[in-house]
Every structure is written in structure tokens, then in C-alpha cells.
C-alpha positions in Angstrom: 0.1 -0.1 -0.1 1.4 3.3 -1.0 1.0 6.2 1.3 1.8 9.9 0.3 2.1 12.4 3.0 2.5 16.1 2.5 3.1 19.0 4.6 2.0 22.5 3.6 3.9 25.1 5.8 6.8 27.5 5.4 9.9 25.4 4.4 10.6 22.0 5.7 10.6 22.4 9.4 7.0 21.1 10.2 8.0 19.5 13.6 4.6 17.9 14.2 4.4 16.5 10.9 7.9 14.9 11.0 6.6 13.1 14.1 3.5 11.6 12.4 5.5 10.9 9.3 8.0 8.6 11.2 5.2 6.8 12.9 3.3 6.1 9.7 6.5 5.0 7.9 7.1 2.6 10.7 3.6 1.0 10.1 3.9 1.2 6.3 7.4 1.0 4.6 5.8 2.4 1.3 5.4 5.7 2.8 6.6 8.8 1.0 7.0 12.4 2.4 6.5 15.6 0.4 6.7 19.3 1.4 4.9 22.3 -0.4 5.9 25.5 1.1 4.6 28.8 0.3 7.8 30.4 1.8 10.8 28.0 1.1 12.9 29.5 3.8 13.4 31.9 6.6 16.3 34.4 7.1 17.2 37.5 8.9 16.8 39.5 5.7 13.3 38.1 5.0 12.3 39.1 8.5 13.3 42.6 7.8 12.3 43.0 4.2 9.2 41.1 3.5 5.7 41.6 4.7 4.7 39.0 7.2 1.9 36.7 5.5 3.3 37.4 2.1 2.9 34.2 0.0 3.9 32.7 -3.2 1.1 32.5 -5.6 0.3 28.9 -6.7 -1.6 29.1 -9.9 -3.5 26.3 -11.7 -0.3 24.8 -13.3 1.5 24.6 -9.9 -1.7 23.0 -8.2 -1.8 20.6 -11.1 1.8 19.6 -10.8 1.7 19.1 -7.2 -1.5 17.2 -7.2 -0.3 14.8 -10.0 2.7 13.8 -8.1 0.9 13.3 -4.8 -1.8 11.1 -6.5 0.5 9.1 -8.6 0.1 5.5 -7.6 -1.2 6.4 -4.1 -3.7 4.4 -2.1 -3.8 7.2 0.6 -2.8 10.8 0.3 -2.4 12.5 3.7 -2.4 16.2 4.1 -1.2 18.2 7.0 -1.5 22.1 7.4 -2.0 25.1 9.4 -4.9 27.3 9.1 -2.9 29.8 7.0 -2.5 27.3 4.2 -6.1 25.8 4.4 -7.3 27.4 1.1 -4.2 26.1 -0.8 -4.7 22.6 0.9 -8.3 22.6 -0.3 -7.3 23.5 -3.8 -4.7 20.8 -4.2 -7.1 18.3 -2.6 -9.8 19.2 -5.1 -7.3 18.6 -8.1 -6.1 15.3 -6.4 -9.7 14.1 -6.3 -10.2 15.0 -10.2 -7.1 13.2 -11.1 -7.6 10.1 -9.0 -11.1 9.8 -7.8 -10.6 6.6 -5.8 -7.6 7.5 -3.9 -8.4 8.0 -0.1 -7.9 11.4 0.9 -7.5 12.6 4.5 -6.5 15.9 6.2 -4.7 16.3 9.6 -2.6 18.9 11.3 -3.6 22.0 13.2 -6.4 23.2 11.0 -8.6 20.2 11.0 -8.2 20.0 14.9 -9.1 23.8 15.5 -11.6 24.1 12.7 -12.9 20.7 11.9 -16.1 22.2 10.4 -14.3 24.1 7.8 -11.8 21.2 6.9 -14.6 18.7 6.3 -15.9 20.9 3.5 -12.9 19.9 1.5 -13.2 17.2 -0.9 -11.8 14.6 1.5 -12.8 11.2 2.9 -11.6 11.8 6.4 -10.0 14.5 8.7 -8.2 13.9 11.8 -9.4 16.0 14.8 -7.0 15.0 17.5 -3.7 13.3 18.1 -2.8 11.3 14.9 -0.4 8.5 15.8 -2.5 6.0 17.4 -5.8 7.1 15.7 -4.0 6.5 12.2 -2.7 3.2 13.2 -6.3 2.1 14.1 -7.7 3.6 10.7 -4.7 2.0 8.8 -5.1 -1.6 10.3 -8.9 -1.6 9.4 -8.4 0.0 5.8 -5.7 -2.4 5.0 -7.8 -5.4 6.2 -10.8 -4.2 4.4 -12.9 -3.8 7.6 -14.9 -1.0 8.8 -12.5 2.0 9.5 -15.3 4.5 10.0 -15.4 4.0 13.8 -11.9 5.2 14.2 -11.7 7.8 17.0 -10.2 11.3 16.5 -11.6 11.1 13.0 -14.5 12.5 11.0 -15.4 10.5 7.9 -17.3 11.9 4.9 -19.2 9.7 2.6 -19.3 10.6 -1.4 -23.0 11.6 -0.6 -21.7 14.3 1.8 -22.9 12.7 4.9 -20.4 13.1 7.7 -19.7 10.7 10.6 -18.2 12.5 13.6 -16.4 10.2 15.9 -15.4 10.7 19.5 -11.9 11.7 20.8 -9.6 9.1 22.0 -7.6 9.7 25.3 -4.5 11.9 24.9 -1.3 9.9 24.8 0.4 9.4 28.1 4.0 10.3 28.9 4.7 6.4 28.7 3.2 6.2 25.2 5.2 9.2 24.0 8.2 7.5 25.2 7.6 4.7 22.7 7.1 6.7 19.6 9.8 6.6 16.9 12.0 9.7 16.6 10.8 12.4 14.2 11.9 11.9 10.5 14.6 14.4 10.0 16.5 13.1 6.8 16.3 10.3 4.3 14.2 10.4 1.2 11.9 13.6 1.3 10.6 15.5 -1.7 10.1 19.3 -2.0 8.1 21.2 -4.5 10.2 24.1 -5.9 7.8 26.7 -7.4 10.6 28.4 -9.3 11.4 25.2 -11.0 7.9 23.9 -11.1 8.8 20.5 -10.1 9.6 18.3 -7.0 13.0 17.2 -6.2 14.8 15.4 -3.3 15.4 17.5 -0.2 19.2 18.2 0.1 21.5 19.4 2.8 21.4 22.8 1.2 17.5 22.9 1.7 18.0 22.0 5.5 20.7 24.8 5.9 18.5 27.2 3.9 15.6 26.3 6.1 17.1 26.0 9.6 20.6 27.0 9.3 22.7 25.1 12.0 19.5 24.7 14.2 17.4 21.6 14.9 13.7 22.1 15.7 12.6 19.9 18.7 9.6 19.5 20.9 10.0 17.7 24.2 6.6 18.4 26.0 3.0 18.7 24.9 0.4 20.6 26.6 -0.2 24.2 28.1 -1.7 25.0 31.4 -2.9 28.4 29.9 -6.1 29.0 28.1 -5.2 32.2 26.1 -8.2 33.3 23.9 -5.9 34.0 21.0 -4.3 30.5 20.8 -5.6 27.4 18.9 -4.8 25.6 22.2 -8.2 26.8 23.4 -9.7 24.2 20.9 -7.5 21.5 22.0 -8.5 22.1 25.7 -12.1 22.3 24.8 -11.8 18.8 23.1 -10.0 17.5 26.2 -9.2 19.4 29.4 -6.2 17.1 30.0 -4.5 19.0 27.3 -3.6 21.5 30.1 -1.3 19.0 31.7 2.1 18.7 30.6 3.2 15.3 29.0 6.6 14.4 27.9 8.8 11.5 27.4 11.9 10.9 29.4 14.9 13.2 29.3 16.8 10.2 27.8 14.2 10.1 24.9 14.7 13.6 23.9 18.5 13.5 24.2 18.4 10.3 22.0 16.3 12.2 19.5 18.8 14.9 19.1 21.8 12.4 19.1 20.1 10.8 16.0 19.7 14.1 14.4 23.3 14.9 15.0 24.3 11.6 13.3 22.4 12.7 10.1 23.4 16.4 10.4 26.6 16.6 12.3 26.8 20.3 11.8 23.9 21.2 14.0 24.9 23.7 16.7 21.7 24.8 18.2 18.5 22.9 19.4 15.4 25.0 19.3 12.6 23.8 21.7 9.3 24.9 20.5 7.2 23.5 23.5 4.2 25.6 24.5 5.4 25.5 28.1 8.9 24.1 28.8 9.4 26.0 32.0 6.3 24.3 33.6 8.1 21.1 33.5 9.1 20.2 37.2 12.5 21.3 38.4 13.5 17.6 39.2 12.8 16.5 35.5 14.7 19.6 34.2 17.6 18.8 36.4 17.7 15.2 35.1 17.6 16.6 31.6 20.3 19.2 32.2 22.6 16.6 33.6 22.0 14.2 30.6 22.3 17.1 28.0 25.5 18.4 29.2 27.1 14.9 29.4 25.6 13.4 26.1 25.0 16.5 23.8 26.9 19.6 25.1 25.7 22.0 22.5 23.6 25.1 23.3 19.8 25.1 23.0 17.0 27.5 23.0 13.7 27.4 24.9 11.0 29.2 23.0 7.8 28.3 25.0 8.2 30.3 28.4 5.4 31.4 30.5 6.2 34.1 33.1 4.4 32.4 35.9 6.6 29.3 35.5 10.0 31.0 35.4 12.0 30.3 38.5 15.6 31.3 39.1 16.6 27.6 40.0 15.1 26.3 36.6 16.9 29.0 34.7 20.2 28.2 36.6 20.2 24.6 36.0 19.2 25.0 32.2 21.8 27.5 31.7 24.3 25.1 33.2 23.2 22.7 30.7 23.7 25.0 27.7 20.6 27.0 27.5 21.7 30.3 25.7 18.4 32.0 24.7 14.8 32.3 25.8 11.7 33.4 24.2 8.7 34.4 26.7 5.3 35.4 26.1 4.1 38.7 27.6 1.6 39.8 25.1 0.6 43.1 27.0 1.4 45.4 29.8 -2.2 46.0 30.6 -3.9 43.9 33.2 -7.3 44.6 31.4 -6.0 43.1 28.1 -4.4 40.2 29.8 -7.7 39.4 31.4 -9.5 39.9 28.0 -6.9 37.3 26.7 -7.7 35.1 29.8 -3.9 35.2 30.5 -3.6 35.1 34.2 -0.1 36.3 34.6 0.2 39.4 37.0 2.3 42.2 35.8 4.5 42.0 38.8 5.3 38.2 38.0 6.2 39.3 34.4 8.8 41.8 35.7 10.1 39.2 38.3 10.7 36.6 35.5 12.4 39.2 33.4 14.7 40.1 36.4 15.6 36.4 36.9 16.5 36.0 33.3 18.6 39.2 33.4 20.7 37.7 36.2 21.9 35.2 33.6 22.7 37.9 30.8 26.3 36.8 30.8 25.5 33.4 29.5 22.5 34.3 27.4 21.7 36.1 24.1 19.2 38.7 24.8 15.8 37.0 25.9 13.0 37.8 23.5 9.6 38.8 24.8 6.4 38.4 22.6 4.1 41.5 22.4 0.8 41.6 20.7 -0.1 45.1 19.1 -2.7 46.6 16.9 -5.7 45.4 18.9 -8.7 47.3 18.3 -10.2 46.6 21.6 -7.3 48.5 23.3 -7.7 51.9 24.8 -4.8 54.4 24.8 -4.2 53.6 28.5 -3.8 49.9 27.6 -1.2 50.9 25.0 0.7 53.1 27.4 0.7 50.3 30.0 2.5 48.0 27.7 5.1 50.7 26.8 5.5 51.4 30.6 6.1 47.7 31.2 8.6 47.5 28.5 10.3 50.6 29.9 10.6 49.0 33.3 11.8 45.4 32.3 15.1 44.4 33.4 17.7 44.5 30.5 18.9 43.4 28.2 16.1 42.0 26.1 14.5 42.1 22.7 11.0 42.0 21.6 9.0 39.8 19.1 6.3 42.3 18.1 3.0 40.8 16.5 0.1 42.5 15.0 -3.0 40.8 16.4 -4.4 38.0 14.2 -7.7 36.1 15.0 -7.5 32.4 14.4 -10.7 30.9 13.3 -13.0 29.0 15.7 -11.0 30.3 18.6 -12.4 32.1 21.8 -10.8 35.4 20.6 -12.8 35.2 17.4 -16.0 34.9 19.4 -14.9 37.8 21.6 -14.1 40.0 18.7 -17.5 39.2 16.9 -19.3 40.1 20.3 -17.4 43.5 20.2 -18.9 43.8 16.7 -15.5 44.0 15.0 -14.6 42.8 11.5 -12.3 39.8 11.7 -11.4 40.0 8.1 -10.2 43.5 8.6 -8.1 42.6 11.6 -6.4 39.8 9.9 -5.6 42.0 6.8 -3.5 44.1 9.1 -1.6 41.1 10.1 0.4 41.4 6.9 2.6 44.1 8.5 2.9 46.0 11.8 0.9 49.2 11.6 3.4 52.1 11.5 2.1 53.8 14.7 4.0 55.8 17.1 3.4 53.2 19.9 5.0 50.5 17.7 8.1 52.7 16.8 8.6 53.3 20.5 8.6 49.6 21.2 11.6 49.3 18.8 13.2 52.2 20.4 12.9 50.7 23.8 14.7 47.5 22.8 17.9 49.5 22.2 17.6 52.5 24.5 15.9 53.4 27.8 15.5 57.1 27.8 15.3 59.2 30.9 11.8 59.3 32.6 11.3 62.9 31.5 12.1 62.0 27.8 9.9 59.0 27.9 6.9 60.9 29.4 7.3 63.3 26.5 7.3 60.4 24.0 4.3 58.9 25.4 2.2 62.0 24.7 2.0 61.1 21.0 0.7 57.5 21.7 -2.7 56.6 20.5 -5.1 53.6 20.6 -5.1 51.4 17.6 -8.7 52.6 16.7 -7.9 56.4 17.0 -7.0 58.6 14.1 -3.1 58.9 14.1 -0.1 59.8 11.9 1.6 56.9 10.2 5.4 56.7 10.4 6.1 54.3 7.4 9.8 55.2 7.0 10.6 55.6 10.8 9.4 52.3 11.7 11.9 50.8 9.1 14.7 52.9 10.3 14.2 52.0 13.8 14.5 48.4 13.2 18.1 48.9 11.9 19.7 49.5 15.3 17.7 46.5 16.6 19.0 44.2 14.0 22.6 45.4 14.5 22.3 44.8 18.3 20.9 41.4 17.5 23.6 40.5 15.2 26.4 41.7 17.7 24.9 39.7 20.5 24.7 36.5 18.3 28.3 37.2 17.2 29.6 37.5 20.7 28.0 34.1 21.5 29.1 32.4 18.3 25.4 31.7 17.7 24.9 31.5 13.9 21.6 29.4 13.8 19.7 32.4 12.4 22.0 32.8 9.5 20.6 30.3 6.9 22.4 29.0 3.9 26.0 27.6 3.7 27.8 30.4 5.4 27.5 28.8 8.9 28.1 25.3 7.6 31.3 26.6 6.1 32.4 28.1 9.4 31.5 24.8 11.0 33.5 22.8 8.5 36.6 24.8 8.7 36.5 24.6 12.6 35.9 28.3 13.1 32.8 27.7 15.3 34.7 25.5 17.6 37.6 27.9 17.9 35.2 30.8 18.6 33.7 28.8 21.2 36.8 28.0 23.0 38.0 31.4 22.8 34.9 33.3 23.7 32.4 30.7 25.0 31.0 31.3 28.5 29.4 28.3 30.5 28.1 28.5 33.9 29.7 26.2 36.4 27.8 25.0 39.5 28.7 22.8 42.4 27.2 19.4 41.8 25.7 19.5 45.3 23.7 22.7 44.7 21.8 21.7 41.6 21.5 18.0 42.4 19.8 18.6 45.7 17.5 21.4 44.5 14.0 20.8 46.0 11.2 20.0 43.5 8.6 22.7 43.8 5.9 20.4 42.2 
């Protein structure tokens, strides 16, 4: 039986897709993996120059080329995509159906989970509405045997008549079950559609370097204790409240995964953890991870999923000792009112305390980055000022990831915005770029300069709410990003951290030994007496 699996996302990262691809390949050796990306790769220049959300146009010819390759000889074509690529996925599915009416088409990934009602409108036979590994295995065994697969949990099935069978959810995987999953597929035979060349070709080392540089994307834990209205996790939690609990395999498992990736890609020099709430893992388990990581891996890692409420000095210390050199933490707003609107129960003093704890280890870290959501039509001028005031007070150094608000379909935030009488489509149109307001200009300024209180008060006088008439600073908002980029570049250079530089430049530096030399000459590692961190009490 031939199974073609395809991911529609930016580039070839698709961490969740790689997990399910490895699992399906273990069940069925005749499994083939494809990537269709609207943006092939990321880079520092693209983050500066292009508009967020800008996509490559897929015309009828490209749709036909992709669909023909996916349908060729396949018994099952399984799609995975996020909501941003739902329309493109539907177009490819429709063409696959025209080319091969008898092929079984299914759609999984984030979009069918958070917006199943929309995904099932595509010309599919099934959508996966929950965790896919065990659900797919149940489906596959019955499909292969010719027995009734339509009772498979975590799936909706659609007859050709249009009738839909909505099955219940199966229990979430336990930590013990996660331990038994194969490591994600990160190498071997994979195919990438190249719009410029109008064809699929094998993924090369150059593609990995162009997509992730010297970094490896990883996820150790699943679950998030928060219920933020803007996040797709609200749907996960609505489907099963146990999603709020943190589940993860052992430290030995994630270390083994990284070791396997290093065998295939020995140039990797940074591991990026995309967990939703890495710091919510208990100190005892983080300590075990840290000891094993330092002994077996020894290269730096970055933690992207950090919630201020779970930031504790002991956790930062032991992870820094292990090799953590970068942190990304969600702040979202400095207004208590807006945090309540987002249902994000993190008191502002707790945010400041977390930033202070991170600043204590600045000698060993690239500037921590803090997520901020702007351009929210619900915000008043005071809400905007409160966010600027918080950023002004935060312990330095830091940088910001500034995001214009986007409303994900079928989330609580969408319902909130509709209740406010706001136009969702108009809000999401503004997501293509930060609005060039004075408030957004100030956020970039505050990243590189903390003015005196007197000057800052004068700067605040020009601030307006998103919905208020105000002047646009189109040129200035681009100019103030230049010092920020320079600061970031110098900080990365100081730490010899080149994972954000995509392409062969970092690989060449690794190949000639320059990165190892730089690390020996300028690297800084935190040293701790073993007794201190091994005997740290477990707060959980």
C-alpha cells in the first residue's frame, strides 16, 4: 500500500508533521514524504524586508503539478497544514480528487483540529481531529484489512454523498506512550516542491541549511496550562481538558532524538525547543534533563515556550548550566485589562520578576526575547501606554517579538471580537505588517535605548490607541529596526550563535573549525557545584 504524506507550511521544518511521518513510515514502509511550502525558507533579511503573511502564488499549473505527483500510484494521500494554508490545501485536494477519484484523501494537522467544520468541507474522505499517531494506526489496520474503519476515534469521515460521521476523541497519549514513539523523521528520502523550478526534487543538505541553518527544531513536552483566547490551544483544551497537563517522554528520549539528528546532520550547533510551556516542567525533571544534556549533547539550546508564571531562578540556573543560551517568553501586553481579555492570568509584577531572573544570567544568554501583541482594536490608549510602561521597566537586556494581532478561526478570541462587533477580516488583513504607529515605533526604540523618565513621558504623549486617528510613520518604523538588527547581530556574534543565518555560510564556518575555535576562545559556560543543583528541591 502506497501512502503519500504532504506538509503545507513554510519550508521543511514542520516538527509535528515529522513526528507523524516517522510513525506512519514505521507502520507502512511504502510511505513517501512531500513538502509544499509557500515560503521555502526563513532568514534575517526576510524577517526585515518582506511583509509578514506574504505568500507565493500557486496558480493552476502549480496546483496541477503538485496534485499529480501526490496522486501518482497512491492508495492514501494524507495532508497536514495550518490554518494559514487551508485554502491552498483545499485547492490541491480538489485537484487530487479529479485526477484520482478512488484515492483515499485525509487531512490532519492544526487546521482540522481547531476548525474541523471548515476542513470537512474540502473534498476529503476523512479529517483527523486529534492526536494522529494511534488514531491513524487504528484506521490503517482496518483500511488495510478491508474492515470498517469509519469507527476510528479522532476522525471524521465523509461519504461521497456528503454525509459526515463525527467520531469521539480518544484519550490523549500518556508520557509512557510518548516514550515509545519513533524519533521524528529528519532526513532520508523527502521531496520538496520548488515553485521556481515547477517540480518536486529530493530535499538536500542545502535545503536543511537554507531552512534552519545550524539549528534543529524539537518538541519535548506537549500541553499548555494556560487558556489564552488568541491561541488554537483553546480548541485542544475544549476537546479534552487534559491538554492543560504537561506530558513528555523521558530526558533520555529527547537526548536520544537529538543524538540521532546529529548523526544525520553533524553540523547542528543549536537546538530550538518549541514546546508551549517548557518551564512548566518540574525542576526535578529539568535537572535530570540538564545533567544528561550536558554529558551527552553539550551544544547550546534555546527554549521558545516560556510562560512568566513558571519562570523560577533555579530552573533558569540549571538549564543555563546545561547549555541554554536563549529564551523566548510570552508577555503579550502590559495592561492588566487586556491580559484579562486574553484570559492570560499572569500578574504584571510576575512578568517583571521573570524578566529580572532572566537578566541575572545575561552573561551566558543572548538577549531574551519577549512576545508582544499590538494593533488590537479593543485596546484603549491607556492599555497601549501600560504596555510601553512595562517594556520601559523590564530588566535589561532583552529584545521583543512584536506581532500585529491575528484572529485564528474558531478560537475564543474570534467569538470575543464578534461580540465586540469587529470585522475579523479587517483585523487579519492588518496582520500582513505592523501598523506604523508611534506606539510601535517606541517599542523598537525601547529595545535598544532606555530614555530618561522625563524624555519617555514626552514620547508617550504622542501615543494613541489602535482605533484612534493618528499619523503613520512608514519610514521611521523601518529605520528604527536597523539598530535593533545590529544589536541582535552583535549579540549573536559574541556568543558564536549562527543558527539564524541560513544557507551555507554557517556550515562553512563549522566545516573549517571556526565555530569550535570561537567557542573555545569566547564561550561562556555557567559552572555549578554539583551538590547545589542536584539537591535542588522540587517545587511540584
